[in-house]
N, C-alpha and C positions, 0 to 999 in steps of 0.2 A: 305737347311734343315732346318735351323734355322727360315726362312721365313714362311716354311710351318707349322712349329709347332705353331708359332704365329698365323698363319690363323685358324688353326683347333682350337686352343684355343678360338679365338673370337667367331667362329660358335657355339662352345659348350656353351659359355657365353650367346649369344643371345637365343638359344634354351632353357636353363634353366630360363632366365628372362620372356620369353613369357608363357612358362607353368606354373611358379611360379605366375603368375598375375591372372590366371583362377580359378575357382572353378571347382569341379570334374564334373558339369553338362555343362562345357564350357562357362558358364556366368562368368562374373567379379563381384568382389565385395562380400558384405555381403549378406545372403539370408535367413537362416533359411530354405532352400529349395527353389528353385526358384519359384516365381509366374508368371513370365513374360512367354509369349509364345516363341516359337522358333523364332530366326532371320531369315529373308528370304535373300536368296542369289541373287534374282532377284529385280525387281523394285516395288514389293507389298508393300504398305504403312505398317508399323508395328503398331499393336494395342495390348494394354495391356491385353484386357479381362478382366478389372477390375471386372465387376458385374458377376464373376463366383467363384466357391469354397465357402468355409466355414469360411474363416479367418476374423478376426478382428485385433486386437493387438496381436502380438507374443513378448514374452520376454524369455530371458535366461541370465544365469550367464555367464560373459566372462570366457574363459579359465584360470584356476588357480586363480580366483578372484570370491571367496575365494578358497584357497587351501582346499583339503580335510583333511589335517593334519597340525596343527600349533604347534610349540613348544614355551611354555612361558618361558622365561628366567628371566624377570624382569617387574616391572612396566613400562609400556609404551611399550611393545611388540605390533608392528603393526598388525593389523587385518582388511584388506581391502576388499571391496566388489565392484564390477562393474557389473551393470546390464545393458544388450542391449536390445533395444525396437525398433520395427519396425510395421508400419501400414500396414497390407498386405490386407486390404480390400478397398472398394469402396467409404467409408465415411470419412469425415474429423473429426480428433479427436481434440477437443479443452479442455483445462484445465483438462487434465487426470492428475491424482495424484497417487504418488507411495510411499508405506510405506515398512520399513523393519522392521520385527518382528521375534520373536522365540528365542531371546537371552535376559540374564539378563543385562539390562543397568546400573546396578550397578557393573557389572564386566566389561563389554564391553562398552565403551563410544565412541560417535561420536565426532571426532575432526574437520573434514572437510568434507563439502558435495557439490558436483558440478553436475549440476547447483543448484542454488536457496540458499544455505546457511544451510538449515534446512530440516527436514523432516515434512510433505510429500513434495516431490519434484513435482512440476506441470510442464507440457509441453505440447506442441501441435505437431501433426504429420500430415502431408498431406496424402491423400489416394494414391492408384495405380492410375496412369493416363499413358497416352501415353508418356507423357515427363518425367514421374518417374515411371517407369514399376516395380520397387522394392518396391515403398512406401517410406514415410518419415522414418527418422531414428534417433535415440538419444541414447545416454548413459548416466547413473547416476553413478558417483563414490562417495563412501562412504568410507572415512578414518577413521578407529577406532583404537583405542588403548586399550589393556587389562591392565586396572589399578589396580584392587582390586581383587586379586587372593583368592578365599575362602581357609581359613586355613584347612589342613588335608585333602585336595583333591588333587588327583593325575591326574585327568583328568575331562574334562568338554565338554560335546557332544551335544551342541544346533543344532537344526533343523533351518537353516535361510530360512525364507520365504520372497519372494518379492511379494507383491500384488499391482496390478494396478486397480484403478477403473476409469470408462469413460463412457460417454454416446455415443451410437451408433445408426445407423438407418439401415433398410433393405428397399429397394425398389425393387418391381417387377411389371412387366408389361406383364402379360400373354395374349395373344391374345384370343379373345372370338367370336365365331360367332354369329352374330345377325340375327336370323330368325324369322321372324313374322308369318310363317307357318311351325312350326317343324315337324308336323305330316303328311305333305303331302307326296305324293308317293315317295317312296325310289328310284325309278327308275327316278326320275326327277333330271336332271343334275343341280347341284347348286354349287354356288362358294366354299361353305364351309357347313360343318354339325356340329349340337351341338355333343360335345363329352366330355368324361369325363377324359380325359388325359392331362397332362401337362408335358413338356419336363423340367424336373429339372436338371439345371447344377449349382446351387447355385446361390447367388447374391452378392457375395463379403462381406458376413456379417456372424457372429456367429449364429444369430437367422434367419432360412430360411422359406421361402414359399416353401414347398416341394410339394405341390399339389393343383390344382384347378379343382373341379368337377362341370359340367354345366348341369342344366336342365332347360326347358322352356316350356312355353305354349304360345299362341298367346297373352296373356296379361303380362305375367310375366316372368322374368328371375331370376333363384336362381343360387347363386354361394356357393360351399362349399370349404372353404379355409382352407388348412392345414398349421399349424405352428410348427415348431419344433427348439429346442436349439440343435445344431449340435455338441458342443464341451463337451466332457465328464468331463473335469475339469474347464469348464468355467460356471459362475454363472450369471444368468440373473435376475435383481432385479428391485423393483419400483425406477423409476426416482427420487423420493422425498428423496431417500436415499442416493443420489450422493450430495456430500458437501465436498470440499476439504479444507474448513476452519474449520471443526470440527476435534477434535482429538480422542485418543483412549477411551476416556470417554463418547464418543456420540454414538449414534444408527446408525450412516451413514456407509457407505461401507467403508473399510472392517470389520469394528469393530461391533459385537453384531448385526448382521442382523437376524430378526426374521423370523419365518415360514411365517407369513403374508406379509413380505417384498419381498420374493424371489420368483422366477418364475411368474413374473408378465411382462406382455408386453402390452404397449398402441399402439393402431392404429387409423390412420385417416379414414375417410370416404372413401370407395374405390369410385373411379371416373373415369368414361370413357372419353377418350381424346376428345378434340374439344369442341366448344361452342354451335354447332347446334343442330340438332335432334340427340338424344342418349338416351340410357337407363337411368332413373332416380332412384337414391336410395330412396328406402321406408324404410328399417331397416337393421339393422345388430345385430345379438344376437350371444354370450352375449355381453354386453356392454364393451366399453373399460375401464380400462385395463382387459386383459384376464388373466387366471391362467392357467399355464402349468402343467399337470399332467404327470408324467414320461416324462417329457421334451417336452410334445406334447400337443397341442390344436387345437380346430377347431372354425371357424368363420362361421356362416350362413348369408348370405345377399341376401336381395330380392329387386329386380329393377322392375320398369313398363317399358314395351316395349315401344319404340318410334312408333309413328304413321306413319308407312311407310310400303311399300311392297318390299322394297329392301332388299336383303340378302348381308350381307358383314361382314368383320372381323374388329374387333376394339380392341385396348389394353386397358385393365383396370388398373389403377394405384393403387397399394396397398402399403401402407407405414407403417411400424413398427417403433416404437422407445421405447427404454429401456436402463437402466443403465447395464453395463456388468462389471464383476470381473474376471480377469485373475490372476494366480499365479504360481510361480515356487519355489520349496523346493530343500535344499541341506543340508545334514548333514555334520557337520565339527566336527573333533576330535582335541581338544586342550589338549596337553600334558604338564604337569608341570616338566620342567627340571631345574628349578632355583635353585642355589647352597644353598640358605637358604630357 
């Protein structure tokens, strides 16, 4: 009987261990919601599908760091903040930087910051890949102390904001039909036809190319490229305002960004693949950088058609680059329970 009880206990322990090491979606580890596709039970190669979705950098406060309520007992009361960061998109993040703001640093003072030792904290995060389907991960830990409680105050309720500034890219390669005779008989059997649709599934970036409309003549190819900032709380801004070496007194991200600085996206000249005969870019309007209005913009590009009678499909490379700001906020209630 004793041996059976020991065996049952061992089985229950194994079950609890296995279930405790997985998240709710069956995936292991930290995720902010799983980015990777389902694992396959057969021998099909696993792919992370990095160039899908609208994610770039994701951040959140760690559970109970900071807590929603803190009791001030005396000078030196700890007030700690931990921010978790993950690159959920398809582009490498280099030299991103994080600031903590929203609280009076005369009351709450930083005593130890990991990594880096001071704000802003700079870090790199690798993108989603087949070898790392959840993307690069980092934590920033800020140990604070409440040193100078304001006299005659029963509570202090700051809203802590964690702001992360970084540079990012969006790359899309929609397939375009190259047809030197687009107005020939519709009954003609062609390998492809000029169309105005684009199967959008995201590009693994917060600013997306959501549509590409195509029109053509025998001499010219016109592309209408739709661009959109996909994140409600994400701010896209002029790359020139990215500077981790500037502090709160500067006009760089995240401080004092002006209207002229935000909603700006740079783009490279779109280019068809290959080095042989292909459509050649004549011009794109408006010039780079473009400004988003209501989070949207349109680029109109004109190409000369190649001298060929062949009808074929060819991807056109469209690349956007920009500065981006993500932030998270949390309200904290600090209660004075000091004896004096």
